[in-house]
Every structure is written in C-alpha cells, then in structure tokens.
N, C-alpha and C positions, 0 to 999 in steps of 0.2 A: 504494500500500500504506500503510495506516494505521500511525502510530507505535505502538510498544508502550508500555504505561503502566507507569511506575515506581510500584509500590505501597508508598508510605511507611508505610501502616498495617501491612502484613504484615511489613516489615523491622523496623519499630519494635517490633512485638509480639515478634519473635524476640530483639531486644536486651533487652527488658524481662524476658523469660523467663530469659535468661542472668544478668541482674543479680539477679533473685529467687533463683535457685539459689545464687549466690555469697553472698547475704545469709543464706540459710538455713544455709549452712555456718558462717557467722560466729556466728550466734546459737546454733547447736548446741554451739559451743565455750564457751558461757556468757558471750559478749561482748554488749554492747548493739548494736543495729542502727545504721547510719548515720542522721544526723539533719540535716534541712534546715529552715532558718528562711526564711519568705517574708514580705515586708513590702509592704503595699499602702496607698497613700494615696488617699482620695476614693472616689467612687462610679461611676467610669467602667465602663460595662457590659462592654465588651470586656475590660478588665483583670481584672474579677472573673471572667469566664469563663476567662481564661488561668490565673489563680491556682487556680481550682476544678479545672481539668484537671490541673494540676501536683500538687495535693494528692491527687487521686484516683489518679494514677499512682504517687505515693509509697506510698500505702496498698496498691496492687496488688503492688509488689515488696518491701514490708516496710521501707521507709524511714520513720522517724518524721518527721512534719511539725509545725512550730510556726508557726502563722499569726498575724501581727500586722496587724490592720486598723485603720488610723489615719484620723482625719478629714482632709479636704482642706486645712484651715487649720493643720495641724500645722507647727510652725516647723522650720526647718533645724537649729537648735540641738537641738531635742528628738529629731529623727530621727538626728542624729549621735550623741547620747547613747545611743540604743537600739542603734545599730550597734556602738558602743564596747563596750557590755555583752555583746553577742552575740559580738564578736571574742574576748572573754576567757572565754567559757563553754566549758568542756571537753566539755560534752555536745552541742555544736553543731558540725557539720562543714562545713556550707555555708550561705551567706547569699545570698539573692536579693532585690533590691529591684525591684519591678515598674515598668518604664518604660512610658510617659513619666511624669515627675513634674510636679506643679503648677509653673507658671511662677515662683512665689515661691521655688523651691528650685533651687540650682545642681546639676544632675545630675552633672557631672563631679566636683564636690567630694564628692558622696555615693559615687560609684563608687570614688574614690581612698581613701575612708575605710574601705573593707572590707579586712580582712586578705587579702592575695593568696593565702594558703593556704586561705581559705574562699570565695574568689571563683569560685563554681561557674558563674557566667554567663560568665566569661572576659573581662570588660571592663576589668579593672584594667590600667593601663599596664605593670605588671610582666609580666602574663600575655600581653598583646599583644606586648610586647618579646621575650619568649621565643618566641612564635610566629614573629615576624619573623626570629629567628635559627635557626629550624627545630628548636628544642628546646622544644616546648610543654609546659606543665604542664596548665593548664585552658584548653581551646579554646572560643571563643564557640560556643554551642550550635547555632545555625542553620547556619553554614558547616560545622561539624563534621558535622552531620546530612546536609548536601548531599554531603560527601565520602564518607560511608558509602553513600549512594545510588549515587554514581558508581562506587565500588569494587565494588559488587554487579553491575555491568554487565560483559558480555564484551568490554571494550575496554581498550586500553593507554593510560593517561593521558600518559606522557612524550611530549613533542613536540606534543601537541594544542594547537590555538589556542583558548583559552578567552576568551570575552568576558563581562565582568561589567558589568551596567548598574546604576549606583548606587554611591556612594562613602561610605556611612555607616560609622561606627565599629562598628556592631552587626552588619552583614552585609557590605557591599561591600568594605571594606578588608581585614578578616580573610579574606573569601572569596578575594580576590586572593592573600593569603599562603598559604592552604591549597593553592591550585592551583599556586602556584610551588613549594611544598614537594614536590609530586608531579611537578615538572619540566615543567609545562605552560608554554606561552608565553601570557602573559596581557595582555589589553587591558582597562583599567578606564575605563569611560565615566561621565561626570557632566554636569552642566547646561551646561558650556561646551564639551562635545564636539561637533565638527562632523562632518558626513557619517556620522551614526549608522547610516543605512541601509546604507551600503557596509561599515561595520565589522561589523555584524550578519551580513551575507551571507558574510563570511569565517570565521565562527565554526564550529569543530567542536563546541564546548560553549558554550551560551548560558545564563547565569544572570541572570535579571531580578529585581532587588530594589529597585525604585523606588517601588512602592505607587501606581501611576497606571495605571489601566486603559486599554489601547489605545495606549500609548506606542510599542509595538513592533508593527508590522504583520506579519501572518502571511506576506505575500508576500516579506518580507525574509529569511525563514528558508530557508536552503539545504537541499537534500535530505540526509538522513542526519545532520543536526545533532541533538545531544542537548540537549533544552530543559528547564531547571530553572526553574520559576516560583515565586519566593519571595514575590511581591507579594500583599498582602491589601487588597482593596477591598470595602467593604460598601455595597451599593446595594439599597435597598428590602428590607432583611432577608435579602438573599442575599450570599454571599461569592464574589468573583471574584478571579482573579489579574491580572497585568499583561498577559497574552497571551490572545488569542482561542483557547481550547483546541481547539474543534472544527475550525477552519481550520488551526491550527498542526499538529494531529495528522495532517493529510493530507500534511505535508511533512517533519516531523522523523522521526528513527529511534526515539528514546525521548523521553517527555515525562512530566512530573509533573502530576497533576490538582490543582485547588484547589477545595475542601479535599481533604485525604487524601493529599497528597504530602509536602511538606516539614514541615508543622506537627507531625505525630506524631513525626517524627525529632528535631525541636528538643527536645521534652519528653523523649524517650528519652536524648538526649545530656546533658541536665541531670541525669538520674538517674545516668548513668554517671560524670559529673564528681563528683557527691556521693559515690558509692561510692569513687572514687579519692581524694577528700579524706580520707575515713575511713581508707583503707588507708595513705595517706602519713603520717597522724598516728601510727599505731601502728608504722609502719616506722621513723619518726624516734625512736620510744620516748618 
C-alpha cells in the first residue's frame, strides 16, 4: 500500500487564509498591517526565487513587504548599519536576511545583530534558547512548518522515535527541539554518525534535512514510518529531495513530496511569525 502524501500546499494555503483574515480584522480597526523587511545580497538565482515567493505570499495575506536588494560586494559594516536602522523603525515588525550570505560576511554576526523581537526567521540565539526551554517566541520556520504537518496527521507524537538527519542550526537542531517539545524520543544524526542504516530503520518519524540526494536508501525505511523530506537538491533544472520519493512511498505510511511538501509550510510559518511580531509589539504597548 502506497504512503499517503502530506500536502504542504493545501495546509499552507489554509494557514495563509487564517492569517489574511486576522490581518483584515486589524486593518478594519484603522491599524496599519504587519510589515516584513527582506534583505538579499548578490544574484544567486535560488535566493531570488525564495525572496520572490516570500514577497508574493506577503502580498496575498496583506503583509507589507520592504525588499532590500544589495550587491554581493556589500560590506558587513554596511549590512549591519541597515539592520540597525530596521531594528529601530517602528513601522517594521520582522527582519529576514536571506541565507546563505557571501563568504566575506560572518553570518552569525548578522543573525545576532537582528532584534530578537523582529527575528521572524527564529535564528537568533535568544529565540533558539527559548525554544530549547520549551517557551518559544519565534520558531525557525522550516521545523515549525514540519510540526504543523505532523500535527495534521492522525497520530500521537508523544513517545514516537523521531530520527533527524542533519544537525544544522537552521533545520536539524531546532527540529530536534521541536520534536522533544512534543515528547518524542529523538535521535539526531550528523556526519560522524555510525550505523545510519540501523538508526533509520528504527524511526517512527524520519526527517531528512541534509541536502544530499540518495543519502538515505528507501530500503532502510521501515513500514509505517512517517517521512518528512526537507532536502533541496537541484539537478538539471529539477528539484529533488534527499529521499527517492517513488520507492520510499511504497514503504512509508505518510510522506512529503519535493517540491510541494515542506517548502510552502516554511513560507506560511514566516508569515505567521511576522503577524505574531506585530501582535506582540502592540500587546507590549
């Protein structure tokens, strides 16, 4: 029996509709809509597509977007100055710096320069620390989106063995924390992990976020495993995940496609974080 497909597009559309309805209520009260600033350095084609999709999603739900397109040779000092200005602008609720950044710029320094109250990507150490304490403010968008997908399934998460492949600060580590927060037993795998095959076979939930096609063989996936493929691999103008979808679908109980699975959820959770940033600002007075 083939695995059922988790339709990230459908669930993300539902989330966007709810956000749009909330923003409509806000503007009907005479308040300005939430506002997101995006910053992109250079001409990387994939990054431009990501930013374009985020701007279009903002327009759909009624979030104002302020886009800053900077040349690749922009200095770190100039980028920090722009972020400092945005941090202090009362009409900006969220700040997103599109990663990866040019090698001449220290990404962690840039991430830490963003006001945690405007860190709608959820990458600032303050927000990751809150997530680690199970009191999140802004949750990293991709793991947040994965959790929304999982919670839409007819399964109980507490006690499930979740295996996360990849230990990046953007997906792997916060994914582990999200799953722990739902009382899963989590195994986080990385480059030094041994016996990956045996670990994958024990997974009730498998999240692959390594960005390397074919690293996980479909034969390793046990029957009834929930498979979440976060990986993005571009080969000859086509996008693939980390896992062979066709063969994995024959073994898993639920599976996300690539594209159309996790990607739309990531954007939806960015919009949700931006709305929350706006709401928190006015709650604080």
